[in-house]
C-alpha positions as CSV (number, residue, x, y, z in Angstrom):
1,M,93.5,145.2,97.3
2,T,89.8,145.3,96.7
3,I,89.1,147.3,93.3
4,N,85.2,148.1,93.8
5,L,84.2,149.0,90.0
6,A,80.3,150.8,89.9
7,E,78.0,149.3,87.4
8,D,78.2,152.2,85.6
9,A,81.8,152.2,85.7
10,I,82.2,149.1,83.8
11,H,79.2,150.5,80.9
12,A,81.4,153.4,80.3
13,L,84.8,151.2,80.0
14,N,82.3,149.3,77.6
15,R,81.6,152.3,75.7
16,A,85.0,153.4,75.6
17,A,86.1,150.1,73.9
18,A,82.9,150.6,71.7
19,V,84.0,154.3,70.5
20,A,87.7,152.7,70.0
21,A,86.3,150.1,67.6
22,R,84.2,152.8,65.7
23,E,87.3,154.6,64.8
24,A,89.3,151.5,64.0
25,A,92.0,151.8,67.0
26,E,93.8,148.6,68.1
27,A,93.7,150.0,71.8
28,T,91.6,152.2,74.3
29,T,93.3,155.9,75.2
30,P,92.7,158.1,77.6
31,R,90.2,159.9,75.0
32,H,88.2,157.0,74.7
33,I,87.7,156.4,78.6
34,L,86.5,160.1,78.3
35,A,84.1,159.5,75.9
36,G,82.7,156.6,77.2
37,A,82.4,158.4,80.7
38,I,80.9,161.3,79.2
39,S,78.2,159.2,77.2
40,Q,77.2,157.1,80.3
41,R,75.8,160.1,81.8
42,D,76.1,158.9,85.7
43,P,73.8,160.9,87.4
44,A,76.5,161.5,90.2
45,L,78.8,163.4,87.0
46,L,75.7,165.2,85.8
47,Q,75.5,166.5,89.4
48,A,78.8,167.5,89.9
49,L,79.0,169.0,86.1
50,A,75.5,170.8,87.0
51,A,77.4,172.1,90.5
52,L,80.5,173.4,88.2
53,S,78.4,175.0,85.3
54,L,79.7,172.4,82.8
55,D,77.3,171.7,79.8
56,L,77.7,168.6,78.0
57,D,76.5,169.8,75.1
58,A,79.0,171.9,74.9
59,L,81.4,169.2,74.2
60,P,81.8,167.8,70.4
61,E,79.5,165.2,69.5
62,P,81.8,162.4,69.4
63,M,82.3,162.6,73.3
64,R,78.6,162.4,73.9
65,D,77.4,159.7,71.6
66,A,79.5,156.8,72.3
67,P,77.8,153.4,71.7
68,E,76.1,151.4,74.6
69,T,77.4,148.1,73.8
70,Y,80.5,146.5,72.1
71,G,81.1,142.4,71.7
72,G,84.2,142.3,71.8
73,H,87.8,143.3,73.6
74,L,90.1,146.3,72.9
75,P,93.6,146.5,75.4
76,F,94.0,149.8,77.1
77,T,96.8,152.2,76.1
78,P,100.0,152.6,79.0
79,P,98.8,156.4,79.5
80,A,94.9,154.8,79.7
81,H,96.1,152.3,82.5
82,E,97.5,155.2,83.9
83,V,94.2,157.6,84.1
84,L,92.2,154.1,85.6
85,A,94.6,153.7,88.2
86,A,94.7,157.5,89.1
87,A,90.7,157.2,89.1
88,I,90.5,154.4,91.4
89,E,93.1,156.4,94.1
90,A,90.4,159.5,93.4
91,S,87.5,157.1,94.3
92,T,89.7,156.0,97.2
93,A,90.5,159.7,98.3
94,A,87.3,160.5,98.2
95,G,86.3,158.0,100.7
96,H,83.7,156.5,98.2
97,D,83.0,152.5,98.3
98,R,83.3,152.1,94.7
99,T,85.1,153.5,91.6
100,G,82.6,155.1,89.4
101,S,82.3,156.6,85.7
102,A,82.9,160.2,87.4
103,H,85.9,159.2,88.4
104,F,87.5,158.7,85.3
105,L,86.9,162.3,84.3
106,V,89.1,163.1,87.5
107,G,91.9,160.3,86.2
108,V,91.7,162.0,82.9
109,A,92.3,165.4,84.1
110,T,95.1,163.8,86.7
111,A,97.3,161.3,84.2
112,G,95.6,161.7,80.5
113,D,97.7,162.2,77.4
114,E,98.0,165.6,76.1
115,E,95.1,164.9,74.1
116,S,92.8,164.1,76.0
117,R,93.6,166.6,78.9
118,G,93.5,169.2,76.0
119,V,89.5,168.3,76.1
120,L,88.7,169.2,79.2
121,E,90.9,172.2,79.1
122,E,88.8,173.7,76.5
123,W,85.7,172.7,77.6
124,G,86.8,174.4,80.9
125,M,87.1,171.2,83.3
126,D,89.1,171.5,86.3
127,G,90.0,168.3,87.6
128,D,90.3,169.2,91.3
129,A,87.1,171.0,91.0
130,L,85.4,168.0,89.8
131,A,86.8,166.1,92.8
132,A,85.5,168.2,95.3
133,A,82.0,168.2,93.7
134,L,82.0,164.5,94.0
135,A,83.5,164.5,97.6
136,A,80.6,166.8,98.7
137,Q,78.2,164.2,97.5
138,T,80.1,161.8,99.6
139,E,79.5,164.1,102.9
140,D,75.7,164.7,101.7
141,D,74.7,161.1,101.3
142,S,76.8,160.1,104.8
143,D,73.7,159.7,106.8
144,E,72.0,157.2,103.8
145,P,72.7,153.5,104.6
146,E,75.4,151.8,102.2
147,A,74.4,150.7,99.0
148,G,75.4,147.3,98.4
149,G,75.2,144.1,95.4
150,E,75.8,146.6,92.3
151,G,78.9,146.0,90.3
152,P,81.5,142.9,90.8
153,D,83.7,143.5,93.4
154,T,87.6,141.6,92.7
155,A,90.1,141.2,95.4
156,A,93.2,141.5,94.0
157,G,96.6,140.3,94.8
158,D,99.9,141.8,94.1
159,T,101.0,140.1,90.9
160,P,101.9,143.0,88.5
161,D,100.9,143.2,85.2
162,P,103.5,140.7,82.6
163,G,104.3,143.6,80.9
164,T,105.2,146.3,83.6
165,G,105.7,146.5,87.2
166,S,104.5,149.5,88.1
167,P,101.6,149.9,90.6
168,A,98.9,150.8,87.8
169,A,99.8,147.9,86.2
170,T,98.7,146.0,89.3
171,I,95.8,147.9,90.1
172,I,94.6,147.2,86.2
173,T,95.2,143.7,86.1
174,A,92.3,143.8,89.0
175,L,90.0,146.4,87.0
176,L,90.6,144.1,84.3
177,V,89.5,140.8,85.4
178,A,86.3,142.4,86.5
179,L,85.3,144.2,83.7
180,C,85.9,141.0,81.9
181,L,83.8,139.0,84.0
182,A,80.8,141.3,84.1
183,C,81.1,142.1,80.4
184,A,81.8,138.9,78.6
185,P,80.3,139.1,75.2
186,D,77.7,137.0,73.5
187,A,78.6,137.9,70.3
188,P,82.0,138.5,68.2
189,P,83.6,141.9,68.3
190,D,81.8,144.9,65.8
191,T,85.7,145.0,64.4
192,P,88.6,142.7,64.3
193,R,91.3,143.1,66.5
194,G,94.6,144.2,66.1
195,D,98.1,143.1,67.7
196,D,97.8,144.2,71.3
197,P,100.5,146.8,72.7
198,V,99.9,146.2,75.7
199,A,99.6,142.7,77.3
200,T,96.6,141.9,79.4
201,P,95.1,139.4,82.0
202,V,92.5,138.5,79.3
203,D,95.2,138.3,76.3
204,G,98.2,137.0,78.6
205,P,101.8,138.5,77.8
206,A,102.9,138.5,74.1
């Protein structure tokens, strides 16, 4: 399995970790991923939201102002793992070569916890409608040359996460390797990190 993360997706996950750190959380949740993706404001997402007549300003400010960088590392909660796996599946189903930050919203709508899905429902966003809007962009761009060289390409084997044996864990193992290679910090974490509730490829098994 090959997982291709778009550059904006990597930045969105870094923002998600920054939101988690700002809240002194011990791990990144689906709501943090949602805030990171929305705050990234990728053009593909903005175009899709415009097609659905959804206004970002209608969201609470904490969902729109995720810090741009975070120098440390926080693990993902199990529900966040499922969101990321669903996002990757959504991008593949749409025929996209890379998983972008916009797909994270589809992932939250599909596999998010009650809190994160509640944010989308209150906003009026439908996951299927967003997925269709993103797929329509692929059809519009089908005659354009394929872009390359942006974002890390990380090949994943079939070794599952030490903590679980689910397909989502296998997918996220490769995703985390790509993220950590691309976002290796030059500074210590902004917030002391607690005990990780979920083992990651960086931290290793507990």
